[in-house]
PAPA-273935 format. One record per residue (C-alpha): x, y, z; residue in three letters; residue number from 0. Coordinates in nm, 2 decimals, padded with zeros to 4 digits. Example, Ala and Ser with C-alpha at 12.3 -4.5 7.8 and 13.67 -1.06 7.14 Angstrom:
<pts>
01.23, -00.45, 00.78, ALA, 0
01.37, -00.11, 00.71, SER, 1
</pts>
This chain:
<pts>
01.21, 01.13, -03.33, MET, 0
01.11, 00.94, -03.62, ASN, 1
00.84, 01.08, -03.90, ARG, 2
00.57, 00.88, -03.76, ILE, 3
00.57, 01.03, -03.39, PHE, 4
00.64, 01.37, -03.55, GLN, 5
00.28, 01.30, -03.74, THR, 6
00.12, 01.14, -03.46, ALA, 7
00.22, 01.50, -03.27, ALA, 8
00.01, 01.70, -03.52, VAL, 9
-00.27, 01.46, -03.47, GLY, 10
-00.22, 01.49, -03.07, ALA, 11
-00.24, 01.85, -03.06, ALA, 12
-00.61, 01.86, -03.20, LEU, 13
-00.73, 01.65, -02.86, LEU, 14
-00.51, 01.81, -02.63, LEU, 15
-00.70, 02.02, -02.36, SER, 16
-00.60, 02.35, -02.20, ALA, 17
-00.19, 02.35, -02.14, GLN, 18
-00.07, 02.26, -01.79, VAL, 19
00.24, 02.22, -01.66, GLN, 20
00.40, 01.86, -01.69, ALA, 21
00.40, 01.70, -01.34, GLU, 22
00.74, 01.48, -01.28, ASN, 23
00.77, 01.16, -01.09, LEU, 24
00.90, 01.31, -00.77, LEU, 25
00.56, 01.56, -00.74, GLU, 26
00.34, 01.27, -00.80, ILE, 27
00.55, 01.05, -00.53, TYR, 28
00.50, 01.36, -00.28, GLU, 29
00.14, 01.40, -00.39, LYS, 30
00.10, 01.03, -00.30, ALA, 31
00.24, 01.03, 00.03, LEU, 32
00.00, 01.26, 00.15, ARG, 33
-00.29, 01.09, 00.01, SER, 34
-00.24, 00.74, -00.05, ASP, 35
-00.47, 00.52, 00.18, PRO, 36
-00.25, 00.26, 00.23, ALA, 37
00.01, 00.46, 00.35, LEU, 38
-00.19, 00.60, 00.60, ARG, 39
-00.33, 00.30, 00.72, GLU, 40
00.04, 00.14, 00.73, ALA, 41
00.13, 00.45, 00.96, GLU, 42
-00.19, 00.45, 01.17, ALA, 43
-00.13, 00.07, 01.23, ASN, 44
00.25, 00.15, 01.35, MET, 45
00.14, 00.41, 01.59, MET, 46
-00.11, 00.16, 01.75, ALA, 47
00.14, -00.09, 01.77, THR, 48
00.37, 00.16, 01.93, GLN, 49
00.13, 00.21, 02.20, GLU, 50
00.17, -00.15, 02.33, GLY, 51
00.49, -00.02, 02.49, LYS, 52
00.34, 00.21, 02.74, PRO, 53
00.07, -00.01, 02.82, LEU, 54
00.29, -00.28, 02.89, ALA, 55
00.50, -00.08, 03.10, ARG, 56
00.18, 00.06, 03.29, SER, 57
00.13, -00.29, 03.43, SER, 58
00.46, -00.27, 03.63, LEU, 59
00.45, 00.10, 03.75, LEU, 60
00.22, 00.15, 04.06, PRO, 61
-00.15, 00.16, 04.06, GLN, 62
-00.30, 00.43, 04.27, LEU, 63
-00.65, 00.43, 04.35, GLY, 64
-00.90, 00.68, 04.54, LEU, 65
-01.25, 00.59, 04.66, SER, 66
-01.56, 00.74, 04.87, GLY, 67
-01.89, 00.70, 04.94, SER, 68
-02.20, 00.88, 05.12, ILE, 69
-02.48, 00.68, 05.27, ASN, 70
-02.76, 00.75, 05.43, ASN, 71
-02.96, 00.49, 05.65, ARG, 72
-03.36, 00.51, 05.79, VAL, 73
-03.42, 00.21, 05.98, ASN, 74
-03.79, 00.18, 06.15, ASP, 75
-03.98, -00.13, 06.33, GLY, 76
-04.03, -00.34, 06.56, VAL, 77
-03.74, -00.60, 06.65, SER, 78
-03.82, -00.92, 06.89, THR, 79
-03.56, -01.08, 07.12, ARG, 80
-03.66, -01.48, 07.17, GLN, 81
-03.50, -01.49, 07.49, LEU, 82
-03.64, -01.66, 07.79, VAL, 83
-03.80, -01.30, 07.85, ASN, 84
-03.89, -01.22, 07.51, PRO, 85
-03.83, -00.83, 07.48, LYS, 86
-04.01, -00.63, 07.20, ILE, 87
-03.81, -00.28, 07.10, SER, 88
-03.95, -00.05, 06.89, ASP, 89
-03.74, 00.17, 06.74, GLN, 90
-03.63, 00.44, 06.46, GLU, 91
-03.25, 00.55, 06.34, SER, 92
-03.16, 00.78, 06.10, ASP, 93
-02.76, 00.74, 05.99, ASP, 94
-02.54, 00.95, 05.77, ASP, 95
-02.20, 00.78, 05.65, SER, 96
-01.87, 00.91, 05.51, TYR, 97
-01.60, 00.68, 05.36, ASN, 98
-01.29, 00.73, 05.12, TRP, 99
-01.00, 00.58, 05.08, GLY, 100
-00.66, 00.56, 04.89, ILE, 101
-00.52, 00.23, 04.77, SER, 102
-00.16, 00.18, 04.62, LEU, 103
-00.08, -00.17, 04.43, ASN, 104
00.27, -00.23, 04.32, GLN, 105
00.39, -00.56, 04.16, THR, 106
00.68, -00.73, 04.27, VAL, 107
00.71, -01.04, 04.08, PHE, 108
00.52, -01.13, 03.78, ASN, 109
00.71, -01.28, 03.48, THR, 110
00.39, -01.26, 03.22, GLU, 111
00.40, -00.84, 03.27, GLN, 112
00.77, -00.82, 03.25, TRP, 113
00.84, -01.03, 02.92, ARG, 114
00.53, -00.86, 02.79, THR, 115
00.70, -00.57, 02.82, LEU, 116
00.99, -00.70, 02.66, LYS, 117
00.78, -00.84, 02.38, ARG, 118
00.66, -00.46, 02.31, SER, 119
00.99, -00.37, 02.23, ASN, 120
01.03, -00.59, 01.94, LYS, 121
00.70, -00.56, 01.86, GLU, 122
00.71, -00.13, 01.83, SER, 123
01.08, -00.23, 01.63, ALA, 124
00.91, -00.45, 01.35, GLN, 125
00.58, -00.18, 01.30, ALA, 126
00.86, 00.09, 01.21, GLU, 127
00.99, -00.15, 00.98, ILE, 128
00.66, -00.22, 00.82, ASN, 129
00.58, 00.14, 00.81, PHE, 130
00.92, 00.16, 00.63, GLU, 131
00.84, -00.13, 00.40, ALA, 132
00.48, 00.04, 00.31, ALA, 133
00.67, 00.35, 00.22, ARG, 134
00.92, 00.17, 00.02, GLN, 135
00.60, 00.00, -00.17, ASP, 136
00.45, 00.30, -00.22, LEU, 137
00.72, 00.44, -00.45, ILE, 138
00.72, 00.13, -00.65, ILE, 139
00.37, 00.16, -00.68, ARG, 140
00.37, 00.51, -00.81, VAL, 141
00.67, 00.43, -01.02, SER, 142
00.46, 00.14, -01.22, GLU, 143
00.15, 00.35, -01.25, SER, 144
00.35, 00.65, -01.35, TYR, 145
00.50, 00.45, -01.64, PHE, 146
00.23, 00.24, -01.69, ASN, 147
00.03, 00.59, -01.77, VAL, 148
00.34, 00.69, -02.05, LEU, 149
00.35, 00.34, -02.18, ALA, 150
-00.02, 00.35, -02.26, ALA, 151
00.06, 00.71, -02.40, GLN, 152
00.31, 00.60, -02.64, ASP, 153
00.07, 00.30, -02.74, THR, 154
-00.23, 00.54, -02.81, LEU, 155
00.03, 00.80, -03.05, VAL, 156
00.17, 00.51, -03.22, ALA, 157
-00.19, 00.37, -03.29, GLU, 158
-00.28, 00.74, -03.39, GLN, 159
00.05, 00.78, -03.62, ALA, 160
-00.02, 00.41, -03.76, THR, 161
-00.40, 00.50, -03.83, LYS, 162
-00.31, 00.83, -04.02, GLN, 163
-00.07, 00.66, -04.20, ALA, 164
-00.27, 00.38, -04.33, ILE, 165
-00.54, 00.66, -04.41, ALA, 166
-00.33, 00.82, -04.67, ARG, 167
-00.21, 00.45, -04.81, GLN, 168
-00.59, 00.41, -04.85, LEU, 169
-00.66, 00.73, -05.04, GLU, 170
-00.37, 00.63, -05.25, GLN, 171
-00.46, 00.30, -05.30, ALA, 172
-00.83, 00.44, -05.43, GLU, 173
-00.65, 00.68, -05.66, ARG, 174
-00.45, 00.45, -05.82, ARG, 175
-00.74, 00.18, -05.85, PHE, 176
-00.94, 00.45, -06.01, GLU, 177
-00.66, 00.48, -06.30, VAL, 178
-00.67, 00.11, -06.34, GLY, 179
-00.29, 00.07, -06.19, LEU, 180
-00.40, -00.18, -05.90, ILE, 181
-00.65, -00.43, -05.82, ALA, 182
-00.96, -00.39, -05.62, ILE, 183
-00.81, -00.61, -05.35, THR, 184
-00.56, -00.38, -05.28, ASP, 185
-00.82, -00.13, -05.20, VAL, 186
-01.00, -00.34, -04.96, LYS, 187
-00.70, -00.46, -04.78, GLU, 188
-00.62, -00.10, -04.72, SER, 189
-00.94, -00.05, -04.57, GLN, 190
-00.94, -00.36, -04.39, ALA, 191
-00.62, -00.20, -04.20, ALA, 192
-00.76, 00.12, -04.19, TYR, 193
-01.07, -00.03, -03.97, ASP, 194
-00.82, -00.24, -03.76, ASP, 195
-00.64, 00.09, -03.68, ALA, 196
-00.94, 00.23, -03.57, ILE, 197
-01.04, -00.06, -03.34, ALA, 198
-00.68, -00.06, -03.22, LEU, 199
-00.67, 00.31, -03.14, GLU, 200
-01.02, 00.29, -02.90, ILE, 201
-00.84, 00.00, -02.74, GLN, 202
-00.55, 00.20, -02.69, ALA, 203
-00.78, 00.46, -02.55, ARG, 204
-00.92, 00.27, -02.32, ARG, 205
-00.58, 00.14, -02.20, ALA, 206
-00.47, 00.51, -02.12, LEU, 207
-00.78, 00.59, -01.94, ALA, 208
-00.72, 00.27, -01.74, THR, 209
-00.40, 00.33, -01.64, ALA, 210
-00.44, 00.69, -01.53, LYS, 211
-00.74, 00.57, -01.31, GLU, 212
-00.46, 00.37, -01.13, GLY, 213
-00.22, 00.67, -01.11, LEU, 214
-00.53, 00.86, -00.92, ARG, 215
-00.61, 00.57, -00.67, GLU, 216
-00.30, 00.63, -00.52, ILE, 217
-00.28, 01.00, -00.51, THR, 218
-00.62, 01.08, -00.51, GLY, 219
-00.63, 01.31, -00.85, GLU, 220
-00.61, 01.27, -01.21, TYR, 221
-00.30, 01.41, -01.36, HIS, 222
-00.31, 01.56, -01.77, ASP, 223
00.05, 01.58, -01.80, THR, 224
00.34, 01.40, -01.70, LEU, 225
00.72, 01.43, -01.77, SER, 226
00.87, 01.14, -01.96, ALA, 227
01.23, 00.99, -02.02, PRO, 228
01.42, 01.19, -02.27, GLY, 229
01.58, 00.99, -02.58, ASP, 230
01.94, 00.98, -02.43, ASN, 231
01.86, 00.93, -02.04, PHE, 232
02.16, 00.72, -01.92, PRO, 233
02.15, 00.35, -01.88, LEU, 234
02.38, 00.29, -01.59, ILE, 235
02.40, -00.07, -01.47, PRO, 236
02.38, -00.19, -01.11, PRO, 237
02.63, -00.07, -00.85, ASP, 238
02.82, -00.32, -00.71, PRO, 239
02.80, -00.51, -01.06, GLN, 240
02.84, -00.91, -00.91, ILE, 241
02.50, -01.03, -00.88, GLU, 242
02.60, -01.19, -00.54, GLN, 243
02.68, -00.92, -00.36, ASP, 244
02.34, -00.78, -00.42, TRP, 245
02.17, -01.06, -00.28, VAL, 246
02.42, -01.02, 00.01, ASP, 247
02.28, -00.71, 00.09, ILE, 248
01.93, -00.82, 00.05, ALA, 249
01.97, -01.08, 00.29, LEU, 250
02.11, -00.83, 00.56, GLN, 251
01.89, -00.51, 00.48, GLN, 252
01.56, -00.66, 00.32, ASN, 253
01.30, -00.54, 00.52, LEU, 254
01.01, -00.75, 00.50, PRO, 255
01.28, -01.03, 00.57, LEU, 256
01.37, -00.78, 00.89, GLU, 257
01.03, -00.77, 01.00, SER, 258
01.01, -01.18, 00.94, ALA, 259
01.31, -01.19, 01.16, LYS, 260
01.17, -01.02, 01.43, ILE, 261
00.84, -01.19, 01.42, GLY, 262
00.99, -01.51, 01.47, ALA, 263
01.15, -01.36, 01.80, GLU, 264
00.85, -01.23, 01.88, ILE, 265
00.65, -01.57, 01.86, SER, 266
00.97, -01.72, 02.06, ARG, 267
00.90, -01.43, 02.34, GLN, 268
00.55, -01.57, 02.34, ASN, 269
00.63, -01.89, 02.45, ILE, 270
00.82, -01.78, 02.75, GLU, 271
00.53, -01.51, 02.82, ILE, 272
00.30, -01.81, 02.82, ALA, 273
00.56, -01.98, 03.06, LYS, 274
00.48, -01.73, 03.27, GLY, 275
00.15, -01.89, 03.40, GLY, 276
00.36, -02.20, 03.60, TYR, 277
00.53, -01.90, 03.82, PHE, 278
00.36, -01.73, 04.13, PRO, 279
00.30, -01.36, 04.12, THR, 280
00.36, -01.13, 04.42, ILE, 281
00.20, -00.79, 04.48, ASP, 282
00.20, -00.51, 04.73, LEU, 283
-00.05, -00.32, 04.87, SER, 284
-00.10, -00.06, 05.11, ALA, 285
-00.47, 00.10, 05.22, THR, 286
-00.56, 00.43, 05.41, TYR, 287
-00.90, 00.52, 05.44, GLY, 288
-01.15, 00.72, 05.67, LYS, 289
-01.51, 00.65, 05.81, PHE, 290
-01.69, 00.87, 05.97, ARG, 291
-02.08, 00.83, 06.02, SER, 292
-02.35, 01.05, 06.22, ASP, 293
-02.65, 00.95, 06.36, GLY, 294
-02.97, 00.96, 06.61, GLU, 295
-03.18, 00.66, 06.73, ILE, 296
-03.52, 00.72, 06.85, ASP, 297
-03.63, 00.42, 07.07, ASN, 298
-04.03, 00.42, 07.15, GLN, 299
-04.01, 00.10, 07.40, THR, 300
-03.67, 00.24, 07.59, ASN, 301
-03.62, 00.63, 07.57, PRO, 302
-03.29, 00.54, 07.77, ALA, 303
-03.17, 00.38, 07.47, LEU, 304
-03.26, 00.69, 07.26, SER, 305
-03.02, 00.96, 07.12, GLY, 306
-02.72, 01.07, 06.91, LEU, 307
-02.44, 00.82, 06.79, THR, 308
-02.12, 00.93, 06.63, GLU, 309
-01.88, 00.70, 06.50, ASN, 310
-01.52, 00.81, 06.33, ASN, 311
-01.23, 00.57, 06.23, GLN, 312
-00.95, 00.55, 06.03, SER, 313
-00.78, 00.26, 05.85, ARG, 314
-00.44, 00.21, 05.76, LYS, 315
-00.34, -00.13, 05.60, GLU, 316
00.03, -00.27, 05.44, ILE, 317
00.06, -00.64, 05.31, GLY, 318
00.23, -00.86, 05.05, VAL, 319
00.02, -01.11, 04.88, SER, 320
00.15, -01.42, 04.67, MET, 321
-00.08, -01.60, 04.41, SER, 322
00.05, -01.93, 04.27, PHE, 323
-00.14, -02.13, 04.04, PRO, 324
-00.15, -02.51, 04.06, ILE, 325
-00.38, -02.64, 03.85, TYR, 326
-00.61, -02.46, 03.59, GLN, 327
-00.72, -02.73, 03.40, GLY, 328
-00.45, -02.76, 03.15, GLY, 329
-00.48, -02.44, 03.04, ARG, 330
-00.13, -02.29, 03.07, THR, 331
00.04, -02.59, 02.90, SER, 332
-00.19, -02.55, 02.59, SER, 333
-00.10, -02.20, 02.56, GLN, 334
00.24, -02.28, 02.57, VAL, 335
00.19, -02.54, 02.30, ASP, 336
00.03, -02.33, 02.08, GLN, 337
00.27, -02.06, 02.11, ASN, 338
00.56, -02.33, 02.00, VAL, 339
00.36, -02.42, 01.68, TYR, 340
00.32, -02.05, 01.59, ARG, 341
00.69, -01.99, 01.66, HIS, 342
00.77, -02.32, 01.43, ARG, 343
00.53, -02.11, 01.17, ALA, 344
00.72, -01.81, 01.22, ALA, 345
01.07, -01.94, 01.18, ARG, 346
00.91, -02.09, 00.82, GLU, 347
00.79, -01.78, 00.72, ASN, 348
01.12, -01.61, 00.78, TYR, 349
01.28, -01.89, 00.59, GLU, 350
01.04, -01.86, 00.31, LYS, 351
01.05, -01.47, 00.26, VAL, 352
01.43, -01.51, 00.28, ALA, 353
01.42, -01.70, -00.05, ARG, 354
01.17, -01.49, -00.20, GLU, 355
01.43, -01.21, -00.10, THR, 356
01.69, -01.37, -00.27, GLU, 357
01.49, -01.44, -00.59, ARG, 358
01.33, -01.09, -00.57, GLU, 359
01.71, -00.94, -00.58, ALA, 360
01.84, -01.18, -00.87, ARG, 361
01.54, -01.09, -01.09, ASP, 362
01.58, -00.74, -01.05, ALA, 363
01.94, -00.75, -01.08, TYR, 364
01.90, -00.97, -01.41, LEU, 365
01.62, -00.73, -01.48, GLY, 366
01.84, -00.44, -01.54, VAL, 367
02.11, -00.61, -01.70, ILE, 368
01.88, -00.75, -01.93, ALA, 369
01.66, -00.43, -01.97, GLU, 370
01.99, -00.22, -02.09, ILE, 371
02.08, -00.43, -02.33, ALA, 372
01.70, -00.44, -02.46, ARG, 373
01.67, -00.10, -02.48, VAL, 374
02.01, -00.07, -02.66, GLN, 375
01.85, -00.34, -02.94, ALA, 376
01.54, -00.18, -02.95, LEU, 377
01.68, 00.15, -03.03, ALA, 378
01.87, 00.00, -03.33, ARG, 379
01.54, -00.21, -03.41, SER, 380
01.31, 00.09, -03.46, VAL, 381
01.58, 00.29, -03.70, GLU, 382
01.57, -00.11, -03.88, SER, 383
01.22, -00.09, -03.90, ASN, 384
01.19, 00.28, -04.05, GLN, 385
01.47, 00.22, -04.29, THR, 386
01.25, -00.08, -04.42, ALA, 387
00.93, 00.06, -04.44, LEU, 388
01.07, 00.35, -04.64, GLU, 389
01.21, 00.14, -04.81, ALA, 390
00.86, -00.07, -04.88, THR, 391
00.73, 00.25, -04.95, GLU, 392
00.92, 00.32, -05.24, ALA, 393
00.89, -00.03, -05.34, GLY, 394
00.52, -00.02, -05.35, TYR, 395
00.55, 00.36, -05.53, GLU, 396
00.72, 00.17, -05.82, VAL, 397
00.51, -00.15, -05.86, GLY, 398
00.77, -00.40, -05.68, THR, 399
00.60, -00.38, -05.35, ARG, 400
00.23, -00.48, -05.25, THR, 401
00.00, -00.35, -05.04, THR, 402
00.04, -00.62, -04.79, VAL, 403
00.44, -00.58, -04.74, ASP, 404
00.37, -00.20, -04.68, VAL, 405
00.14, -00.29, -04.38, LEU, 406
00.34, -00.54, -04.25, ASN, 407
00.61, -00.31, -04.25, SER, 408
00.42, -00.05, -04.06, ARG, 409
00.29, -00.32, -03.84, GLU, 410
00.67, -00.40, -03.71, SER, 411
00.77, -00.06, -03.70, LEU, 412
00.48, -00.01, -03.46, PHE, 413
00.59, -00.29, -03.27, ARG, 414
00.94, -00.19, -03.24, ALA, 415
00.85, 00.17, -03.13, GLN, 416
00.61, 00.03, -02.88, THR, 417
00.81, -00.22, -02.73, GLN, 418
01.11, 00.03, -02.73, TYR, 419
00.91, 00.25, -02.52, ALA, 420
00.81, -00.03, -02.28, ARG, 421
01.16, -00.13, -02.22, SER, 422
01.28, 00.21, -02.12, LYS, 423
00.99, 00.21, -01.86, TYR, 424
01.09, -00.13, -01.76, ASP, 425
01.46, -00.04, -01.70, TYR, 426
01.35, 00.22, -01.46, LEU, 427
01.09, 00.00, -01.26, ILE, 428
01.37, -00.27, -01.20, ASN, 429
01.63, 00.01, -01.11, VAL, 430
01.39, 00.08, -00.80, LEU, 431
01.30, -00.26, -00.74, LYS, 432
01.66, -00.36, -00.70, LEU, 433
01.72, -00.09, -00.44, LYS, 434
01.40, -00.24, -00.29, GLN, 435
01.52, -00.59, -00.26, ALA, 436
01.80, -00.48, -00.10, ALA, 437
01.63, -00.26, 00.14, GLY, 438
01.81, 00.12, 00.05, THR, 439
01.53, 00.25, -00.16, LEU, 440
01.45, 00.61, -00.03, THR, 441
01.30, 00.91, -00.16, ALA, 442
01.63, 01.03, -00.31, ASP, 443
01.61, 00.74, -00.56, ASP, 444
01.27, 00.90, -00.70, ILE, 445
01.44, 01.24, -00.72, ASP, 446
01.80, 01.12, -00.87, ASP, 447
01.53, 00.91, -01.14, LEU, 448
01.37, 01.23, -01.19, ASN, 449
01.63, 01.42, -01.32, LYS, 450
01.62, 01.17, -01.65, TRP, 451
01.25, 01.29, -01.71, LEU, 452
01.15, 01.58, -01.92, GLU, 453
00.79, 01.72, -02.02, ALA, 454
00.58, 01.57, -02.28, SER, 455
00.25, 01.64, -02.39, GLU, 456
-00.02, 01.39, -02.26, GLN, 457
-00.36, 01.33, -02.46, LEU, 458
-00.65, 01.40, -02.23, ASP, 459
-00.87, 01.11, -02.24, VAL, 460
-00.92, 01.13, -01.83, THR, 461
-01.27, 01.00, -01.78, PRO, 462
-01.50, 01.05, -01.47, GLY, 463
-01.50, 01.27, -01.14, ARG, 464
-01.19, 01.54, -01.16, GLY, 465
-01.11, 01.53, -01.54, GLY, 466
-01.32, 01.55, -01.89, ALA, 467
-01.49, 01.29, -02.05, PRO, 468
-01.29, 01.07, -02.31, ASP, 469
-01.19, 01.23, -02.59, ALA, 470
-01.44, 01.22, -02.87, GLN, 471
-01.29, 01.02, -03.24, MET, 472
-01.20, 01.28, -03.44, GLN, 473
-01.21, 01.07, -03.74, GLU, 474
-01.17, 01.15, -04.11, THR, 475
-01.29, 00.82, -04.24, THR, 476
-01.21, 00.76, -04.60, VAL, 477
-01.52, 00.61, -04.74, PRO, 478
-01.46, 00.29, -04.96, SER, 479
-01.51, 00.26, -05.32, ARG, 480
-01.78, 00.08, -05.43, PRO, 481
-01.67, -00.22, -05.64, GLU, 482
-01.64, -00.24, -06.00, THR, 483
-01.69, -00.47, -06.26, SER, 484
-01.37, -00.59, -06.36, GLY, 485
-01.02, -00.48, -06.23, SER, 486
-00.71, -00.35, -06.42, ALA, 487
-00.43, -00.53, -06.38, GLN, 488
</pts>
């Protein structure tokens, strides 16, 4: 670690909260598995879709029902029969009836129901693929958020180191101005650079808080200390090392592409289901029931008709029914046409996803290759800029370099340091994205990557619920000297 980062570590220690054990990427991922709302939503959708299969099957299984009723009926009044000799009857009746039955219905022929059951198998398979794709997406989201926090942390540490170095340079410039070695413009330039450094540090703190909030959104809690890649973590090229091989694997195993393929097959089956409206349906039904009634009739006009009544019957029925749709206002043909268009859209969507998959596979492959070279180049750039800064500072001491030269060299070093740190994270993310494009990304890949990480202290700038408020700026601002008349040359 170069001297600037060593200096930053000392400054960062003043702002550290209570020491806690560093969490690594695998631990963060396991927390996300338990608490990420997007993954839980995908799981619930999968389980709901899988219930479509037993629902479709239920329509083809026997439908058994039991019914019953108890009734009491009371009639009281006068009835007149308009015959040749009209008869008037005044009577009262009171009946109790009991009725129960059991019915059995079985589908014999219904193309829509059979094809719906066949479609449900595809829908269940697609739901499982979509859930697995959601888990792969969670790996990427967790990794990106995790490394965004580390990148923001690196930027803040570098900004603090730069600010402290500029503060020392400002003090030195003021002392040299007091003894007449430099002009007041050098002091003003150092003061301006220091003020800029304070503003950039505030911005870096804000970026770090935002990055932490992004990780909390996934896991549901704040994380103060994370493990970071070591200085000598391996840069492993893709295996296989041929770009087209990765594209071929992706076109065979990519999960969103496989889901789109099944979606096109489902839309084609929807056409066949809609065509079922042209075919007859045949059902078998069987019924058995009992009916019993007890009552009493009191005929005031003709007592001979008075007395008790009793009715006890059983009913058995079996039959086959057929329904054949002849014309339904064009509904069936419209449904068929509608699903034909949807199938066409699904096929175009499959082609779109296939092209996206190929692009993502190539992009991720080239990203891994490029980031390996970029990490190596930026590592050399950090060393070169560190040497250049030391030489510029030495030149400044003897008067051959100016304050602006030192500030520019320090800015170049800061830029190289932050780009170097970011390139390491980009390499790791591209490794995961390449496996996601190929459809082979699993939690084991997180475990393998996790072995490259080591504990790294984290500045506590966690805002809001669950964490401390933003760490206060503990500045030791060097007051600028009042401008004097004249200047030493």
